[in-house]
C-alpha positions as CSV (number, residue, x, y, z in Angstrom):
1,X,-3.6,-37.5,-192.2
2,X,-0.1,-38.7,-192.4
3,X,1.8,-40.0,-189.4
4,X,4.2,-37.1,-189.6
5,X,1.3,-34.7,-189.4
6,X,-0.1,-36.5,-186.5
7,X,3.2,-36.6,-184.8
8,X,3.6,-32.9,-185.3
9,X,0.2,-32.2,-183.9
10,X,0.8,-34.5,-180.9
11,X,4.1,-32.9,-180.2
12,X,2.7,-29.5,-180.5
13,X,-0.1,-30.4,-178.1
14,X,2.3,-31.8,-175.6
15,X,4.4,-28.7,-175.8
16,X,1.3,-26.6,-175.3
17,X,0.4,-28.7,-172.3
18,X,3.8,-28.4,-170.9
19,X,3.8,-24.7,-171.4
20,X,0.4,-24.4,-169.8
21,X,1.3,-26.6,-166.8
22,X,4.7,-25.0,-166.5
23,X,3.1,-21.6,-166.6
24,X,0.6,-22.7,-163.9
25,X,3.4,-24.2,-161.8
26,X,5.7,-21.2,-162.0
27,X,2.7,-18.9,-161.4
28,X,2.0,-21.0,-158.2
29,X,5.7,-20.8,-157.2
30,X,5.6,-17.0,-157.7
31,X,2.4,-16.8,-155.7
32,X,3.4,-18.9,-152.7
33,X,6.7,-17.1,-152.4
34,X,4.5,-14.4,-150.8
35,X,1.5,-16.4,-149.5
36,X,0.9,-19.5,-147.4
37,X,0.1,-22.6,-149.4
38,X,-3.3,-24.2,-149.1
39,X,-4.0,-26.2,-145.9
40,X,-1.8,-24.1,-143.7
41,X,-3.3,-23.4,-140.2
42,X,-1.7,-21.4,-137.5
43,X,-3.2,-21.4,-133.9
44,X,-6.4,-22.6,-135.5
45,X,-6.5,-19.8,-138.2
46,X,-6.8,-20.9,-141.8
47,X,-3.9,-19.1,-143.6
48,X,-4.5,-20.5,-147.1
49,X,-3.4,-18.1,-149.8
50,X,-2.8,-15.4,-147.3
51,X,0.3,-13.3,-147.0
52,X,2.0,-13.3,-143.6
53,X,0.9,-9.8,-142.9
54,X,-2.7,-10.7,-143.4
55,X,-2.2,-13.7,-141.1
56,X,-0.7,-11.5,-138.4
57,X,-3.6,-9.1,-138.7
58,X,-6.1,-12.0,-138.3
59,X,-4.2,-13.4,-135.3
60,X,-3.9,-9.9,-133.7
61,X,-7.6,-9.3,-134.5
62,X,-8.5,-12.2,-132.3
63,X,-7.4,-10.3,-129.2
64,X,-9.4,-7.3,-130.0
65,X,-12.6,-9.1,-129.1
66,X,-11.1,-10.4,-125.8
67,X,-12.9,-9.3,-122.6
68,X,-11.9,-10.2,-119.0
69,X,-14.7,-10.0,-116.4
70,X,-13.5,-9.3,-112.9
71,X,-16.0,-10.5,-110.2
72,X,-16.0,-9.9,-106.5
73,X,-18.3,-8.8,-103.7
74,X,-21.3,-6.5,-104.3
75,X,-20.1,-3.2,-102.7
76,X,-23.4,-2.9,-100.8
77,X,-24.1,-6.6,-100.2
78,X,-20.9,-8.4,-99.4
79,X,-22.7,-11.8,-99.4
80,X,-23.5,-11.4,-103.1
81,X,-21.2,-11.7,-106.1
82,X,-21.2,-9.4,-109.1
83,X,-19.1,-8.2,-112.0
84,X,-17.0,-5.4,-110.7
85,X,-15.6,-4.4,-114.1
86,X,-14.5,-5.5,-117.6
87,X,-11.1,-5.2,-119.2
88,X,-10.6,-5.0,-122.9
89,X,-7.3,-4.8,-124.8
90,X,-7.7,-1.1,-125.5
91,X,-8.2,-0.4,-121.8
92,X,-4.7,-1.7,-120.9
93,X,-2.9,-1.7,-124.4
94,X,-3.1,-5.5,-124.4
95,X,-1.6,-7.2,-127.5
96,X,0.3,-10.3,-128.6
97,X,4.0,-10.0,-128.6
98,X,6.2,-10.9,-131.8
99,X,3.3,-12.0,-134.0
100,X,5.1,-11.1,-137.2
101,X,8.3,-12.9,-136.2
102,X,6.5,-16.0,-135.2
103,X,4.4,-16.1,-138.4
104,X,7.5,-15.3,-140.4
105,X,9.3,-18.3,-138.9
106,X,6.5,-20.6,-140.0
107,X,6.4,-19.0,-143.5
108,X,10.1,-19.4,-143.9
109,X,9.7,-23.2,-143.5
110,X,7.4,-23.2,-146.5
111,X,8.8,-24.5,-149.9
112,X,7.0,-22.6,-152.6
113,X,8.2,-25.0,-155.2
114,X,6.2,-27.7,-153.5
115,X,3.0,-25.7,-153.4
116,X,1.1,-28.1,-155.5
117,X,1.5,-30.8,-153.0
118,X,-0.8,-29.0,-150.6
119,X,-3.7,-29.8,-153.0
120,X,-3.8,-33.4,-152.3
121,X,-2.3,-33.5,-148.8
122,X,-3.9,-32.7,-145.3
123,X,-2.0,-29.5,-145.1
124,X,0.0,-28.2,-142.1
125,X,-1.1,-27.2,-138.6
126,X,1.1,-24.9,-136.6
127,X,0.8,-23.6,-133.1
128,X,3.0,-21.4,-130.9
129,X,2.9,-19.9,-127.5
130,X,2.6,-16.2,-127.8
131,X,3.4,-13.9,-125.0
132,X,0.7,-11.3,-124.1
133,X,1.8,-7.8,-123.2
134,X,-0.1,-4.9,-121.6
135,X,0.7,-1.8,-119.6
136,X,0.6,-2.6,-115.8
137,X,0.4,1.0,-114.8
138,X,-2.5,1.5,-117.2
139,X,-4.1,-1.6,-115.8
140,X,-3.8,-0.4,-112.1
141,X,-5.2,3.0,-113.0
142,X,-8.1,1.5,-114.9
143,X,-9.0,-1.0,-112.1
144,X,-8.5,1.6,-109.5
145,X,-11.1,3.8,-111.1
146,X,-13.9,1.3,-110.7
147,X,-16.7,2.1,-108.3
148,X,-16.0,-1.0,-106.4
149,X,-12.6,0.3,-105.5
150,X,-13.8,3.6,-104.1
151,X,-14.1,3.8,-100.3
152,X,-17.2,5.9,-100.5
153,X,-19.0,3.2,-102.4
154,X,-18.0,0.3,-100.2
155,X,-18.5,-1.0,-96.7
156,X,-15.8,-1.5,-94.1
157,X,-15.9,-4.9,-92.2
158,X,-17.3,-4.8,-88.7
159,X,-15.4,-6.3,-85.8
160,X,-17.0,-9.0,-83.6
161,X,-18.4,-7.5,-80.4
162,X,-20.3,-8.4,-77.3
163,X,-24.0,-7.9,-77.4
164,X,-26.1,-6.2,-74.7
165,X,-27.8,-8.6,-72.2
166,X,-30.2,-10.9,-74.1
167,X,-33.2,-11.5,-71.7
168,X,-34.4,-14.5,-73.9
169,X,-31.1,-16.3,-73.7
170,X,-30.1,-14.9,-70.3
171,X,-26.7,-14.3,-71.7
172,X,-24.2,-12.0,-73.4
173,X,-23.5,-13.1,-76.9
174,X,-20.5,-12.6,-79.2
175,X,-22.0,-10.9,-82.3
176,X,-20.1,-12.2,-85.3
177,X,-17.8,-10.0,-87.4
178,X,-19.2,-9.1,-90.8
179,X,-17.7,-9.1,-94.3
180,X,-16.6,-5.8,-95.8
181,X,-16.4,-4.7,-99.4
182,X,-13.6,-2.2,-99.0
183,X,-10.5,-3.5,-100.8
184,X,-6.9,-3.0,-101.5
185,X,-6.9,-3.2,-105.3
186,X,-3.1,-3.7,-105.4
187,X,-3.6,-7.1,-103.8
188,X,-6.0,-8.1,-106.6
189,X,-3.6,-7.1,-109.4
190,X,-1.6,-10.3,-109.5
191,X,-4.7,-12.4,-110.1
192,X,-6.0,-10.0,-112.8
193,X,-2.6,-9.9,-114.5
194,X,-2.4,-13.7,-114.5
195,X,-5.9,-13.9,-116.1
196,X,-4.8,-11.5,-118.8
197,X,-1.6,-13.4,-119.6
198,X,-3.7,-16.6,-119.8
199,X,-6.4,-14.9,-121.9
200,X,-9.0,-16.1,-119.4
201,X,-12.5,-14.6,-119.7
202,X,-13.2,-14.4,-116.0
203,X,-11.4,-14.0,-112.7
204,X,-12.8,-13.9,-109.1
205,X,-10.7,-11.7,-106.8
206,X,-12.5,-13.0,-103.6
207,X,-9.7,-15.4,-102.8
208,X,-6.9,-12.9,-103.4
209,X,-7.1,-11.4,-99.9
210,X,-7.7,-8.0,-101.3
211,X,-10.7,-7.3,-99.0
212,X,-10.2,-5.7,-95.7
213,X,-11.0,-8.1,-92.8
214,X,-12.3,-7.5,-89.3
215,X,-9.6,-7.1,-86.7
216,X,-11.6,-9.0,-84.1
217,X,-13.2,-12.2,-85.3
218,X,-16.0,-14.1,-83.7
219,X,-13.6,-16.8,-82.6
220,X,-11.5,-14.3,-80.7
221,X,-10.4,-16.1,-77.6
222,X,-10.4,-13.0,-75.4
223,X,-13.9,-11.9,-76.5
224,X,-15.4,-15.3,-76.0
225,X,-13.7,-15.6,-72.6
226,X,-15.4,-12.4,-71.5
227,X,-18.8,-13.6,-72.6
228,X,-18.2,-17.0,-71.0
229,X,-17.3,-15.5,-67.7
230,X,-20.3,-13.1,-67.6
231,X,-22.6,-15.9,-68.6
232,X,-21.2,-18.1,-65.9
233,X,-22.2,-15.5,-63.4
234,X,-25.6,-15.1,-65.0
235,X,-26.1,-18.9,-64.8
236,X,-25.8,-19.0,-61.1
237,X,-28.9,-20.0,-59.1
238,X,-29.0,-19.8,-55.4
239,X,-32.1,-21.0,-53.7
240,X,-32.1,-19.6,-50.1
241,X,-34.1,-20.9,-47.2
242,X,-33.9,-17.7,-45.3
243,X,-35.2,-18.9,-41.9
244,X,-38.4,-20.2,-43.4
245,X,-38.7,-17.9,-46.4
246,X,-37.7,-19.0,-49.8
247,X,-35.6,-16.5,-51.7
248,X,-34.2,-17.2,-55.1
249,X,-31.1,-15.5,-56.6
250,X,-31.2,-16.2,-60.3
251,X,-31.2,-14.4,-63.7
252,X,-34.0,-12.0,-62.7
253,X,-31.7,-10.6,-60.0
254,X,-28.3,-11.3,-61.6
255,X,-29.1,-9.4,-64.7
256,X,-29.0,-6.2,-62.6
257,X,-25.7,-7.1,-61.0
258,X,-23.7,-8.5,-64.0
259,X,-22.6,-6.1,-66.7
260,X,-19.9,-5.4,-69.2
261,X,-17.7,-2.4,-68.3
262,X,-14.7,-1.3,-70.3
263,X,-14.8,-4.6,-72.2
264,X,-14.7,-6.7,-69.1
265,X,-17.3,-8.6,-67.1
266,X,-18.3,-6.7,-63.9
267,X,-20.2,-7.9,-60.8
268,X,-21.7,-5.1,-58.7
269,X,-20.5,-6.4,-55.4
270,X,-21.9,-3.5,-53.5
271,X,-25.4,-4.3,-54.8
272,X,-25.0,-7.9,-53.8
273,X,-24.0,-6.9,-50.2
274,X,-26.9,-4.5,-50.1
275,X,-29.3,-7.2,-51.2
276,X,-28.1,-9.6,-48.5
277,X,-28.5,-6.8,-45.9
278,X,-32.0,-6.2,-47.1
279,X,-32.8,-10.0,-46.7
280,X,-31.5,-9.8,-43.2
281,X,-33.7,-6.9,-42.5
282,X,-36.8,-8.6,-44.0
283,X,-36.4,-12.2,-42.9
284,X,-34.2,-12.5,-39.8
285,X,-36.4,-13.5,-36.9
286,X,-34.1,-12.2,-34.2
287,X,-34.6,-8.5,-33.4
288,X,-37.9,-8.2,-35.3
289,X,-41.0,-6.9,-33.7
290,X,-44.2,-9.0,-34.0
291,X,-47.8,-8.7,-32.9
292,X,-48.8,-11.6,-30.7
293,X,-52.4,-12.5,-30.0
294,X,-52.8,-13.5,-26.4
295,X,-55.0,-16.1,-24.8
296,X,-57.1,-13.3,-23.3
297,X,-57.9,-12.1,-26.8
298,X,-55.6,-9.1,-27.0
299,X,-52.7,-8.1,-29.1
300,X,-49.3,-7.1,-27.8
301,X,-46.2,-6.0,-29.7
302,X,-43.0,-8.0,-28.9
303,X,-39.5,-8.2,-30.1
304,X,-38.0,-11.5,-31.0
305,X,-34.9,-11.8,-28.8
306,X,-34.0,-15.4,-29.6
307,X,-33.6,-17.3,-32.8
308,X,-31.6,-17.2,-36.0
309,X,-29.7,-14.1,-37.0
310,X,-27.8,-14.0,-40.3
311,X,-24.3,-12.6,-40.6
312,X,-24.9,-10.2,-43.5
313,X,-21.3,-9.4,-44.0
314,X,-20.1,-12.9,-44.3
315,X,-23.1,-14.0,-46.3
316,X,-22.6,-11.1,-48.7
317,X,-19.0,-12.3,-49.4
318,X,-20.2,-15.9,-49.7
319,X,-22.9,-15.0,-52.2
320,X,-20.4,-13.0,-54.3
321,X,-18.1,-16.0,-54.4
322,X,-20.9,-18.3,-55.4
323,X,-22.0,-16.1,-58.2
324,X,-18.5,-15.9,-59.5
325,X,-18.4,-19.7,-59.5
326,X,-21.7,-20.0,-61.3
327,X,-23.0,-22.1,-58.5
328,X,-26.4,-23.8,-58.6
329,X,-27.4,-24.8,-55.1
330,X,-29.7,-24.6,-52.1
331,X,-28.4,-22.7,-49.2
332,X,-29.1,-21.2,-45.8
333,X,-27.4,-17.9,-44.8
334,X,-24.3,-17.8,-42.6
335,X,-25.8,-17.4,-39.1
336,X,-24.5,-15.5,-36.1
337,X,-26.7,-17.7,-33.8
338,X,-25.4,-20.7,-32.0
339,X,-26.1,-24.0,-33.8
340,X,-28.4,-25.2,-31.0
341,X,-30.8,-22.4,-31.4
342,X,-33.2,-23.3,-34.3
343,X,-36.1,-20.9,-33.5
344,X,-37.1,-19.2,-36.8
345,X,-39.4,-16.6,-35.2
346,X,-42.6,-18.4,-36.0
347,X,-44.7,-19.5,-33.1
348,X,-46.6,-22.4,-34.6
349,X,-49.0,-24.4,-32.5
350,X,-46.7,-25.2,-29.6
351,X,-45.4,-22.5,-27.3
352,X,-45.3,-21.3,-23.7
353,X,-47.3,-18.1,-23.2
354,X,-46.0,-16.2,-20.2
355,X,-48.4,-13.5,-19.1
356,X,-46.2,-11.4,-16.8
357,X,-49.1,-9.0,-15.9
358,X,-51.3,-11.7,-14.5
359,X,-48.5,-14.1,-13.6
360,X,-50.2,-16.9,-15.5
361,X,-48.8,-19.3,-18.1
362,X,-50.7,-20.9,-20.9
363,X,-48.9,-23.9,-22.3
364,X,-49.9,-24.9,-25.8
365,X,-48.8,-28.2,-27.3
366,X,-49.7,-29.2,-30.9
367,X,-52.6,-26.8,-31.0
368,X,-54.1,-27.8,-27.6
369,X,-54.0,-25.9,-24.4
370,X,-52.1,-28.6,-22.5
371,X,-51.9,-26.8,-19.1
372,X,-52.2,-23.5,-17.3
373,X,-50.3,-22.5,-14.2
374,X,-49.5,-19.5,-12.1
375,X,-45.9,-18.6,-11.7
376,X,-43.6,-16.1,-10.1
377,X,-41.4,-13.9,-12.4
378,X,-38.6,-11.4,-11.7
379,X,-38.7,-9.2,-8.7
380,X,-39.9,-5.7,-9.8
381,X,-38.8,-3.9,-6.6
382,X,-35.2,-5.0,-7.0
383,X,-35.1,-4.3,-10.7
384,X,-35.0,-7.9,-11.7
385,X,-38.1,-8.0,-13.9
386,X,-38.4,-10.8,-16.4
387,X,-37.8,-9.2,-19.8
388,X,-40.5,-9.2,-22.4
389,X,-39.9,-10.7,-25.8
390,X,-40.2,-13.8,-28.0
391,X,-37.6,-16.4,-27.1
392,X,-36.8,-20.1,-27.7
393,X,-35.6,-22.7,-25.3
394,X,-31.9,-23.1,-25.9
395,X,-31.6,-26.4,-24.2
396,X,-33.0,-28.3,-21.2
397,X,-31.4,-30.1,-18.3
398,X,-32.4,-31.9,-15.1
399,X,-31.0,-31.5,-11.6
400,X,-29.2,-28.3,-12.2
401,X,-27.6,-25.9,-9.7
402,X,-28.2,-22.3,-10.6
403,X,-25.6,-19.9,-9.3
404,X,-25.5,-16.1,-9.0
405,X,-23.4,-13.6,-7.1
406,X,-25.2,-14.3,-3.8
407,X,-27.1,-17.6,-4.2
408,X,-27.0,-21.2,-5.3
409,X,-30.3,-22.9,-6.0
410,X,-31.0,-26.5,-7.0
411,X,-33.7,-27.1,-9.5
412,X,-35.1,-30.3,-11.0
413,X,-36.0,-28.9,-14.4
414,X,-34.0,-26.2,-16.0
415,X,-35.2,-24.7,-19.4
416,X,-33.3,-21.5,-20.3
417,X,-34.7,-19.4,-23.1
418,X,-32.6,-16.2,-23.0
419,X,-29.1,-16.2,-21.5
420,X,-29.6,-16.9,-17.8
421,X,-33.4,-16.4,-17.9
422,X,-35.3,-19.7,-18.0
423,X,-38.3,-21.7,-16.8
424,X,-37.7,-23.9,-13.8
425,X,-39.3,-25.4,-10.7
426,X,-39.1,-23.6,-7.4
427,X,-39.5,-26.0,-4.5
428,X,-38.8,-23.3,-2.0
429,X,-42.0,-21.5,-3.0
430,X,-45.4,-22.5,-1.5
431,X,-47.5,-20.1,-3.6
432,X,-47.4,-18.8,-7.2
433,X,-49.1,-16.0,-9.0
434,X,-50.8,-12.9,-7.6
435,X,-48.5,-10.0,-6.8
436,X,-45.6,-12.0,-5.3
437,X,-43.3,-10.9,-8.2
438,X,-43.7,-7.2,-7.2
439,X,-41.6,-7.5,-4.0
440,X,-40.5,-11.1,-3.6
441,X,-40.0,-12.3,-7.2
442,X,-37.1,-14.1,-8.8
443,X,-33.9,-12.8,-10.2
444,X,-35.7,-12.9,-13.6
445,X,-36.5,-16.5,-14.2
446,X,-40.0,-17.9,-14.3
447,X,-40.6,-19.9,-11.2
448,X,-43.1,-22.8,-11.7
449,X,-44.7,-25.4,-9.4
450,X,-42.8,-28.7,-9.5
451,X,-45.5,-30.8,-11.2
452,X,-46.1,-28.1,-13.8
453,X,-42.4,-27.8,-14.5
454,X,-42.1,-31.5,-15.0
455,X,-45.0,-31.6,-17.5
456,X,-43.6,-28.7,-19.4
457,X,-40.1,-30.2,-19.4
458,X,-41.4,-33.4,-21.0
459,X,-42.8,-31.4,-24.0
460,X,-40.2,-28.7,-24.7
461,X,-37.1,-29.2,-26.9
462,X,-34.5,-26.9,-28.2
463,X,-36.2,-24.1,-30.1
464,X,-39.5,-24.3,-28.3
465,X,-41.1,-20.8,-28.3
466,X,-41.5,-18.9,-25.1
467,X,-43.5,-15.7,-25.3
468,X,-43.2,-13.2,-22.3
469,X,-45.3,-10.1,-22.2
470,X,-46.9,-7.4,-20.1
471,X,-50.2,-5.8,-21.0
472,X,-49.9,-2.0,-21.4
473,X,-51.1,0.0,-18.4
474,X,-54.9,0.0,-18.3
475,X,-55.2,-2.7,-21.0
476,X,-55.2,-5.8,-18.9
477,X,-58.1,-7.9,-20.3
478,X,-58.8,-9.4,-16.8
479,X,-59.1,-6.0,-15.2
480,X,-61.2,-4.7,-18.1
481,X,-63.5,-7.7,-17.9
482,X,-63.9,-7.4,-14.2
483,X,-64.5,-3.7,-14.3
484,X,-67.0,-4.1,-17.0
485,X,-68.9,-6.8,-15.1
486,X,-68.9,-4.7,-12.0
487,X,-70.2,-1.7,-13.8
488,X,-73.0,-3.7,-15.4
489,X,-73.9,-5.1,-12.0
490,X,-73.8,-1.8,-10.3
491,X,-76.1,-0.3,-13.0
492,X,-78.5,-3.2,-12.5
493,X,-78.6,-2.4,-8.7
494,X,-78.9,-6.0,-7.6
495,X,-77.3,-8.1,-5.0
496,X,-75.8,-10.2,-7.7
497,X,-74.2,-7.0,-9.0
498,X,-72.6,-6.4,-5.6
499,X,-71.2,-9.9,-5.5
500,X,-69.9,-9.4,-9.0
501,X,-68.2,-6.2,-7.9
502,X,-66.4,-8.0,-5.1
503,X,-65.4,-10.9,-7.4
504,X,-64.2,-8.4,-10.0
505,X,-62.1,-6.5,-7.6
506,X,-60.5,-9.7,-6.3
507,X,-59.9,-10.9,-9.9
508,X,-58.3,-7.6,-10.8
509,X,-55.9,-7.5,-7.9
510,X,-54.8,-11.1,-7.4
511,X,-55.5,-14.7,-8.2
512,X,-56.6,-15.5,-4.7
513,X,-55.8,-15.3,-1.0
514,X,-53.8,-18.5,-1.2
515,X,-51.2,-16.9,-3.5
516,X,-50.9,-13.9,-1.3
517,X,-50.5,-15.9,1.8
518,X,-47.9,-18.1,0.2
519,X,-45.3,-15.3,0.1
520,X,-42.6,-16.6,2.5
521,X,-40.1,-13.7,2.2
522,X,-36.4,-13.6,2.2
523,X,-34.2,-16.2,0.5
524,X,-36.9,-17.5,-1.9
525,X,-35.7,-15.6,-5.0
526,X,-34.1,-17.7,-7.8
527,X,-31.5,-17.3,-10.4
528,X,-32.0,-15.7,-13.8
529,X,-30.7,-12.2,-13.4
530,X,-29.7,-10.9,-16.8
531,X,-25.9,-11.0,-17.0
532,X,-25.6,-13.8,-14.4
533,X,-25.0,-17.3,-15.6
534,X,-26.2,-20.7,-14.6
535,X,-23.5,-23.2,-14.1
536,X,-21.7,-23.8,-17.4
537,X,-23.7,-21.0,-19.2
538,X,-21.8,-19.0,-21.8
539,X,-21.8,-15.2,-21.4
540,X,-22.4,-15.0,-25.2
541,X,-26.0,-16.1,-24.6
542,X,-26.8,-12.6,-23.3
543,X,-26.1,-10.7,-26.4
544,X,-29.0,-8.8,-27.9
545,X,-28.7,-7.2,-31.4
546,X,-30.3,-4.5,-33.4
547,X,-34.1,-4.3,-33.7
548,X,-35.8,-5.2,-37.0
549,X,-39.4,-4.4,-37.3
550,X,-41.9,-6.8,-38.8
551,X,-45.4,-8.3,-38.4
552,X,-46.3,-11.5,-36.4
């Protein structure tokens, strides 16, 4: 083949190649004037060989699968979380704004004549911020239709409140407020809208403040103040020594007095005062009636006329104040009695037993009968009888002048036990006992032989019990014993019986001829008339108050 032929063939081949490549190139130019070149990516979407409209469709299609889950409180269990509803683009007409324009701007930057370069390069990545649009009114209506937004399906929050009295804790407690699930959906909208704009997949509206809250919280200062005050009162504990009887005022009693009324702590002050008056009635010694067992083995009922007596009115107010302070203490009640009178109404094993019927005293000291003696008591004929009752020595004094309206008498040993009534020696008397007291007795005091008064004086102190009594008519044990002995002897018909009858008669009428002969007559009476005073004696010592019945 000639060179010319070869040249022609080669030239023709090159022309054909050029025509082919040129055709391909211009075909590509034509194509990429309407499509994105290879390697173009927009917001992560591969746009290769796609028209702008197709790219817009793909980008917009991304939003069609979008779902926003809105979480919040379970309408029936506020402590639990749950999905309250889901929002899709169709629910609120959500779409991307200006997709075509933004894609068009990128497409305009493309040079179709350089399309071939995309085949050996890394391509181009484009990204743009695209605004999201939706219909707010449509969103509000859609969210407002959820079950979780309906009042009938939700729970209102509960205010904190004060409990009833709790016996286990001995207290009133502040019961905590509770969460509610009732909401104001409008307050949740900003958070939901922001999540839509950001294309987030979940939003929790708990922190938006959309849920109704209790008006009164558990840390409410006023509510806690009420509970604290009531519990302060309930915490009081007063241990009384009520004249020898232990009485405790604590939660078992206070729970009936402390309550909550109209949202305030209340103390039933009238009940407190009534309680104190009842204690006075039960345990005050003074004014109470006891049964005393005598040395002659008989029982007599006597009123305690000396000893402690509480001031119920003052003590009631004191107890009210102590409860309000929440005091914890031991206490004795406010007393009306003078401080030097300590007698608590109990006899114990040391006391002076004054048998007014038989004019005989039995003096017991530390459980032993220390001495016995006859005495002379108040003159019956002149109305100065020594009063019956249970008393206590108020003080003792030596060498005392006892004064009355018409007399002055010196005594060595003076032991008053009830106002101007007292035990003392009577040097002017030569005899004691028998029936002297009926016509020539004292002004009310108990006259004693000097030696006996001295022995007694050594033993008694302030508060020493003195029991004065008469046997009821026909119940004197001495008389009954003598009569019984006489009757027994008479029935036996013996001489010994006759002697017993005489002895019994004498025993029943007097303590002996000596006592009867010892009556000296005028001027031998002593002080002690009720209402009269020994020298320096206070008239207040003669006050006798209301009777309170009890048992010895």
